C-alpha angles and dihedrals in degrees: 000000000000091000092051090048091054091048092050093046094238112178092013112062120088089237093060092045089049089053091050092053090051091050089058095044107038120003093180093053090051094051089055091051092049092055091050089051093049094053089046093051104040102022096231140080118274110267097036091112122175100357091148093246099091115152092331093069093066137303120210113241121243117255130209092277090056091063094107090044096059101023099253091140138046123255113213129214088268093060095249126127114250107207093179093075113101097186125113119288116277110207112201094203142007089261090066093057118104115273092246093058092044088054090052094048094045094047087060091063120091115258093247088064096052096082092060091046088060090054093060096077146320094270092055091048090055092047090058090065086076113114090208090071096050096042089056091051092050090050100045102036097036109021099248103160105167135070112273091226094054103030118135117205110244127206095024122104121235090242087067094045104040133043130192109240132172119245105221093207099053095026090223135118120250138165117253131188119253088197120097121249103271092184089097096041125093137198091259092062092046092051099041100043104027115018101035100044092047098038091108094064096055114109140039123335139175117223117225100239101144114251093349101067116171144195123264123184118195113198144160104260112183106300094343137077102222131190109215119195104213111216122187118244120273114285125298099009097097093160091061119101123262120274118230132207123185111231100177143354138202128204146143116272088168131026094255106027129073117212124207118209130186114231098189119120131023106280097081132256119333139171118308142156140221125203128182105228097187137316115322089006136090141158138216130212133192115218095190106045088165087079087067096059124091126215094242092057127225095335091059092045090052094050092050093045090049095051091048094043100042107012095234143066128266090250090062092054101081097175109097096206090052092052091052091050092050092048090049093052092050092050093045098044096041090068091065093061090102104049136002136183122213130198121202122254131191134216108244114259116248124236129192092240095055117122089231137344108298117227142107124326135183114221139180119252109183115249092356091072125219121343137182124242135179118231115208137160123230113180107305096343131091112209132190114202118195116240091175121037150173141228091275101047111013128212115282097040125120102253101176127028111183124187109216093192090069110063119179122215111215121229122233118293097265090056091044092061087058108090088198093057095048090046090052093054093049099039089052088061092043093055089048089054093048091051092051092047090053094048092047089050090051092047090049092049090048092049089049095051090048090053092050094050090054091201118144090227093053092048092053090050091051090045089052093053099047099068093053094049093051092051092048091051091048090051094046091050090061119091116267125247090270091062101044091104116065112244118240119275091250122023128177117266135187135168116254116250112269095028110125118222125186090209117040091190100088130144113275095212131048138190106219140352127206137186114257144152131238129207120243130173145165126258110302092023092285123161096006115199137177114226130190123258145149125269111209121193113203103172142323091292103034139055136157141205129211113211102210098191094045092037091222137124130226122200119201125198126187124256103232100185116126107251111194126192088020105106121113117244090228144341092267092059091046092052091046090054093051092052090051096048094072090057090047097060107018 
């Protein structure tokens, strides 16, 4: 507010000092002057706040007596107005600018600064009644692009927005809007009571559902704030787009009150609540869980859930182990239909040196179906972290760890079909990595012992060992003789015989291959182990991984949905989030 005061010249300009003298001499006369000034500035009577007209509905033009007010004359050193000057106006402060310019200037400020602007002076407070300012804030900060009076709600089915009711007068059925009447609502109300209070929950979140996790995207959708749960396509159609299910929505039933509604279940929206637990964490609660129940009981709920989750019935799933996994997931996740906690996640920042654009991918995981992973690049490593998981490897764990310093050149197609030949290539790199890790551990231990002894002789020995070790690591990180020539942009690729793939439709050419490890574990994340495998880059939007020990292949396809409010402020915040994700869901 102090900055705005200095910009406006409050307490410095002659006009403000004149107003102070008038306040001391004749309070009533000053009140009349203020009312005339407000009508001249805003073009409306005092008290007509937020009528949607603002400055665009008409602003009274300044007459000759307003020259000092808007700087159309020149003030000489004696403080008197010199009307003989024919030069351009010389405003002494922002407050002396024409109202249309003030509206343009104020509309450039972030919405969080506008309350302080209103405290500067009465003129600024009246300027902030202009719809243009708040419309621009809604558009630039929250993505509102349509006219509030004509806006159609996107992404919500008509079943959720309309209900068939009987008109008692005409005794006939008709469709009536469940939405409130927005004709008497303005952008200031939408910004102040809906968008600004709930701005902290916009973006990507991971629900705390044990090992299964998930992906929630909270967006401004029309006149609603909606929490969409993102679901992978039905197995094994990894190339299909993501499915979305609304979990909650927030909108204005009145001009000054936002209403939270739970969207879970099949009976339409009902009462809910949202609480901010702490920074980057919030929880939702349903106040009418009877809306989640179905007339046929749990059996009908399970059949409906199975059709939505897997796109088929239990009878069509012949594998007994797969049936057990599906039933276990339904029982576990259904207990979270009352209350859920969400923690913020960020999209990985992109760097020019990245092998491909980082982001979210959906991939095949055998009998567990499709899962969502986040591909990021840390140094010379590509890492895929699970956003959704399963009882073996839960969400939040590092499912793939790829060493980009160790490319693998594929042999010809006949040798590629031989699983033993592919295993020989990958295991050769794996053994080399293990030897280097053992050597590094030995050198670190020797250096630690030398430092503990504190003897000058021991220190010299340690100092003598370190340079050789550094040179050895640098040499080993360079591509071997077989990789000195760059592979072609697109080289033939075929899966080895005996390797299972959930989706037989995979690309037949690839760009590059690298050594990597994949995380496997027993039920309940017992005995986790990183096993060697082959990372295969097909193109910008697809990659795969061959799990040698499991003799299986996972195909990953990019999630192409636009995800607003989800980028990390910096790499440090993103790396800290990755470190915390394992503790969230383990």
